[in-house]
Structures are given as C-alpha cells and as structure tokens.
C-alpha positions as CSV (number, residue, x, y, z in Angstrom):
1,X,31.4,36.6,95.0
2,X,34.9,36.5,95.5
3,X,36.9,38.5,97.8
4,X,38.7,40.0,94.8
5,X,35.7,41.1,93.2
6,X,34.4,42.5,96.4
7,X,37.7,44.7,96.8
8,X,37.3,45.7,93.2
9,X,33.9,46.9,93.7
10,X,34.9,48.9,97.0
11,X,37.8,50.2,95.5
12,X,36.1,51.4,92.3
13,X,33.2,52.8,94.1
14,X,35.4,55.0,96.1
15,X,37.4,56.1,93.3
16,X,34.1,56.8,91.3
17,X,33.0,59.3,94.2
18,X,36.5,61.0,94.3
19,X,36.7,61.5,90.6
20,X,36.3,65.3,90.8
21,X,37.5,67.1,87.8
22,X,37.7,64.0,85.4
23,X,38.4,60.5,85.5
24,X,42.3,61.0,85.3
25,X,42.2,62.9,88.8
26,X,41.9,59.2,90.5
27,X,44.7,57.6,88.7
28,X,47.1,58.2,91.7
29,X,44.8,56.6,93.8
30,X,44.0,53.8,91.6
31,X,47.6,52.9,91.0
32,X,48.3,52.9,94.4
33,X,45.6,50.7,95.2
34,X,46.3,48.1,92.3
35,X,50.1,48.2,92.5
36,X,50.9,49.2,96.2
37,X,48.4,48.0,98.1
38,X,46.7,44.7,96.2
39,X,49.9,44.0,94.2
40,X,47.7,42.9,91.2
41,X,50.3,44.3,88.8
42,X,53.4,46.1,88.6
43,X,53.8,49.9,88.0
44,X,55.1,49.3,84.7
45,X,51.8,47.2,83.8
46,X,49.8,50.0,85.1
47,X,51.5,52.5,83.0
48,X,51.1,50.1,80.0
49,X,47.5,49.8,80.6
50,X,47.0,53.4,80.9
51,X,49.0,54.0,77.6
52,X,46.6,51.4,75.9
53,X,43.7,53.2,77.2
54,X,44.5,56.4,76.1
55,X,45.4,55.2,72.8
56,X,42.3,53.3,72.2
57,X,39.0,55.4,71.0
58,X,36.4,56.1,73.3
59,X,36.2,57.5,77.0
60,X,39.6,58.2,78.6
61,X,39.0,56.0,81.6
62,X,39.2,52.7,79.3
63,X,41.9,51.9,82.1
64,X,39.1,50.7,84.4
65,X,37.8,47.9,82.4
66,X,41.5,47.0,81.6
67,X,42.4,46.6,85.2
68,X,39.4,44.6,86.0
69,X,40.1,42.3,83.1
70,X,43.8,41.9,84.4
71,X,42.6,41.1,87.8
72,X,39.7,39.1,87.2
73,X,38.7,38.6,83.7
74,X,35.1,39.2,82.7
75,X,33.7,39.5,86.0
76,X,36.2,42.0,87.0
77,X,35.5,43.9,83.7
78,X,31.7,43.9,84.8
79,X,32.4,44.9,88.4
80,X,35.0,47.8,87.8
81,X,33.0,49.5,85.1
82,X,29.7,49.4,87.3
83,X,31.6,50.3,90.3
84,X,33.5,53.3,88.8
85,X,30.8,54.6,86.4
86,X,27.5,53.9,88.3
87,X,27.9,56.0,91.5
88,X,29.5,59.1,89.8
89,X,26.7,59.0,87.1
90,X,24.2,59.3,89.8
91,X,26.0,61.8,91.7
92,X,26.5,63.8,88.8
93,X,22.9,63.8,87.7
94,X,21.8,65.1,91.3
95,X,24.6,67.6,91.2
96,X,23.5,69.0,87.7
97,X,19.9,69.4,89.1
98,X,21.1,71.4,92.1
99,X,23.6,73.4,90.1
100,X,21.0,74.4,87.6
101,X,18.6,75.2,90.3
102,X,20.9,77.6,92.1
103,X,22.4,79.1,89.1
104,X,21.7,82.5,90.0
105,X,23.6,82.4,93.5
106,X,26.9,84.3,94.0
107,X,28.4,81.5,95.9
108,X,28.4,79.3,92.7
109,X,31.3,81.5,90.9
110,X,33.1,81.1,94.1
111,X,32.8,77.5,94.2
112,X,33.8,77.2,90.4
113,X,36.7,79.3,91.0
114,X,37.9,77.1,94.0
115,X,37.5,74.0,92.1
116,X,40.0,74.8,89.3
117,X,43.2,74.7,91.3
118,X,42.0,71.4,93.1
119,X,41.2,69.8,89.9
120,X,44.5,70.9,88.1
121,X,46.4,69.5,91.3
122,X,44.8,66.3,90.9
123,X,45.3,66.1,87.0
124,X,49.3,67.0,87.9
125,X,49.4,64.3,90.4
126,X,47.9,61.8,87.9
127,X,50.8,62.8,85.4
128,X,53.5,62.4,87.9
129,X,52.3,58.8,88.9
130,X,52.2,57.7,85.2
131,X,55.6,59.4,84.5
132,X,57.2,57.6,87.3
133,X,55.7,54.3,86.2
134,X,56.8,54.7,82.8
135,X,59.9,56.7,82.5
136,X,62.2,54.5,84.5
137,X,65.4,55.5,82.3
138,X,66.8,59.0,81.8
139,X,66.2,58.9,78.2
140,X,62.6,58.0,78.8
141,X,62.3,60.9,81.4
142,X,63.8,63.3,78.5
143,X,61.2,62.1,76.1
144,X,58.5,62.8,78.5
145,X,59.9,66.2,79.4
146,X,60.5,67.2,75.8
147,X,56.8,66.1,75.1
148,X,55.4,67.7,78.1
149,X,57.3,71.2,77.1
150,X,55.9,70.8,73.5
151,X,52.3,70.4,74.5
152,X,52.5,73.2,77.1
153,X,54.4,75.8,75.2
154,X,53.0,75.2,71.3
155,X,49.7,74.9,69.6
156,X,51.0,71.5,68.2
157,X,47.9,69.1,68.1
158,X,48.4,66.4,70.9
159,X,48.3,63.5,68.5
160,X,51.4,65.2,66.9
161,X,53.2,65.3,70.4
162,X,52.2,61.7,70.9
163,X,53.4,60.4,67.6
164,X,56.8,62.3,68.3
165,X,57.1,60.4,71.6
166,X,56.0,57.0,70.1
167,X,58.5,57.3,67.0
168,X,61.3,58.2,69.2
169,X,60.5,55.4,71.7
170,X,60.3,52.9,68.9
171,X,63.5,54.0,67.1
172,X,65.2,52.2,70.2
173,X,66.5,55.3,71.9
174,X,65.1,53.7,75.2
175,X,67.3,50.8,74.7
176,X,70.5,52.7,74.9
C-alpha cells in the first residue's frame, strides 16, 4: 500500500471519529489536511468538489470519495470511503444502543443540550471554510451573503436559493 493511501486512511479515519453533529462538521479539518498540509489540491478545487458533492443526489458527504478519486483514483475512493464511513458507523451503532439503554436518565437531556451549540459551531466553521475558498472576489462574497441571508430569514426552499446563486454566478457577474 502506498504512503498516500496510508495517509488517506489515517486522515479519514480520524475525521470519521470527529464528525460529530453531521458530516459537514469535519469540512474545515478535511480542507486543512488535503489543501494546507498535504497540498493534494487547492482551496478552489476543494470548494468546487464540495459544490459538486452537494449538487449530486445522495448523502451530503460525497466529497469524501471525490477527494479520494482526486488524490489516488479508484484505490483512493475505496480507502477514503471505508475510512470515513466505517468507524463512525460502528461508533454510531454502539452509541445508539447505549443511548437507548439510558433513555430515562436525567443526564441525557443535559448532554443533548450541550451538544447543540458545539454542533452549530462546527457547522458554522465549515460554512466559513467553504465560503473562504469559493468567494475569492467581492461579488462572489456578496452572492454568498445574499443567499445566506435569504436562507436564514425566509422560508424559501433551499433549492431556490441555490438556483438564484447559480444563475447570478452563471450570468457572468463573477467576471466583472
């Protein structure tokens, strides 16, 4: 096994166990590892892969096999997929059994209440990393800001917000 595949396995196994509150919570660390530490791709490439993964049907962590493909072709896809989804699936199964076993304990509510702000913070950090990588011009940052405000303050369907951002971007506004 090549050193790149070993590095991918180690990185994505660690990310798997850190993905608390959803897969997007690990995006900042994933981006740091593949862009800043290993230099396997640029921040713009990572942002483009994230956008492609989010546009594709299926789980929201489709970026994992895309990173594996970019770094090491089919072996990379296999390694990143197994490393990312295997450990967290096993841990989730064990945690769910314990969670159900202790369902009547008062500390369970306290733990749940404490996990909410942590998860919100991790998701916010992910959004900041992706925004920084993709909004490298002021007009793109403005599109992100408008879409974010629309998503947070209206009841518009998220696909409409995405379509708006895509249409504005395709219209060539970003080329100004």
